[in-house]
N, C-alpha and C positions, 0 to 999 in steps of 0.2 A: 783731180778729176780720179775717179774711182776706176779700177782697170774696166768693171762690167761698163760704164757707160762711154768708157774709151775704146770697148770691143765691137759697139755698137753701132760706133759712126764709124761713116766710110774710111780710109786713110786719108784720102784727099783732100779730109773735111780741116777748113783753115780753123786756125786756135781759138779764135776769136767764137766760130758757131758752137767749137766741141765742148765752149762752157756751159751754153744753155740746157736749159732745163725743159720737162717737158710741163704748160700749163697745169694747176688741178683744175679738177673739176666740181661744178656749183655743187651747192649743195641741192638734194631734190628740193622740188618744188612742195610747198605745205600746203593740201586741200581744207583746209581749215579758214574759213570764212575772214577775212583780216579786218573786216569794218562790222559794223552790228547790224547795216541793212539785210545783210546777207541770213541773217540768225534770226531777223524780223521773216525775212520770207521764204524761213525754212521751217519757222514757226505755222505763217500762216498757210502752207503746202500739208502741213501733218493733219491743222486744222482741218483744211478742206476734207482733207480724206478720210477723216474722222465721221464726216460729216455726210458723205456722201458713203458710206459702209454704214451707217447709220440708216442712213435711208434707204438703202436696200434692203437693209435685214427687215425693217417696217414692214416694206409693201412686201414683202418674202412671207412676212407671218401673216398682215392683212389675208393676203390670197391662199391660207392654209385650207379655208373651207371649201374652196375651187378643186383644187388638188384634192382632199377627200376624197367630195363627189363623185370626181372623174376616176378616180378609184373604185368607189362603189359602184358605179356607172360602167365602168369595164367587166366588173366581176356579174351584172346584172345580164350586159350582154353577150359574153358567154353563154350563158343559160337561153336566150332566146332562140340560137338554133335548135333545139328539142322541144318537138311537139309535149314531151311531158312534163315540161317546168317551163311553158312558153307563158301561161296563162299570170303563173307566180308571180315570173317574171314581170312582163306587163304591169302588174299591180303594185309593184315596186319603184315603176320611174315616177309617178306623179307625186308618192309622198317625199321624194327623194330630192324633185324640182321643186318641193314647198319649202323643204329643211332649207336647201340652200340660198331659197328667195328671204326667208325667216335670216338666214345667217348673216347676209347683206345688210338689208333693207330694215327699217322699224318696225315690231311688231303690228304696232295700231295700225299698220300702215299696209300689211300684207295678209296677217294670223285670217280677219276675216271674209276674206276674198276665196270666193268660189262661183262655178257656170262661166259665163260671159266675162267677168268682172276681171276673173282672176286669169283666163287668157287675155283679158284687153291689155292688164297688168303685166306679162309675160309679153306681149308684143309689144309694149313701149320702152320696156326694159332692153329686149332686142328682139326682133323681127324673125325670130329662128322659126318659131311654129306657125306653119299657114294652116289651112282651115283644115285641114284632112289631121292630121298631126293633132291640129288643138280638141279636134274631138271626139280621136284618139286617146287625147290625154285624158279627156275628159269622163271616157267613156271606160276608160282604167281603173278612173278611179271607185267608180260605182258600181260598175257593168258584173255579175254575178262570174265564178268561174268559166262556167259553160261558153258565155257569150263572148270570153277572152281569150276560149281555147280554139274560139272560131278564126282569130284574128291570124292572116298570112304570116312569113316569114318576112317576107318586103314590107309590110306595111308596119309591123315589130319592129324592124329596126331602121323605119326614115323615122318612126316615132325617137327611138333610139338617138338618132342621125342629131335629129332637132335636141331633143334635150342637153346631148354633148354641145352643141352647137352655141345655146342657150347659156349653159354652166363655164364654159370655156371665156366668151364674147359679154356679158351682159351686163349692162351700166346701170348704178343703183345710183339714180337722186335723192339726196337727203335731205 
């Protein structure tokens, strides 16, 4: 027995025990799969993750028109509080809603709509426009600037809020 081993053992240890050595530690456990089934599970989970990412990307791309319309509506809303630019801003809300509907639905279904049929379509896809905001939307499309300038800030903001609500929540059946 070596001097190092004997120096570690207490002096009163029997000779039979002094010849014992430390047990070696087992090799670390491998994280690699031991059966082919786990490889298939890993491949299946990877494919599922890719499919979920692809679906999320498609949903994000399909709603791009909404994000762009909401950004443009935010620029319009910023101009509604100023009396000098309110009429021009009001006149831009109706075309924005129409362009948004054209981006979401087939052109044949939306392009020719105007007046009461246009308002009925907007209400069918989402109930954001009540009677007052619907009339104001129609008026903003065709009224002269002098008449639009007479619209109060509160009514203009309610129309913008109805447009925002419709853009965010409309559902088009194709």
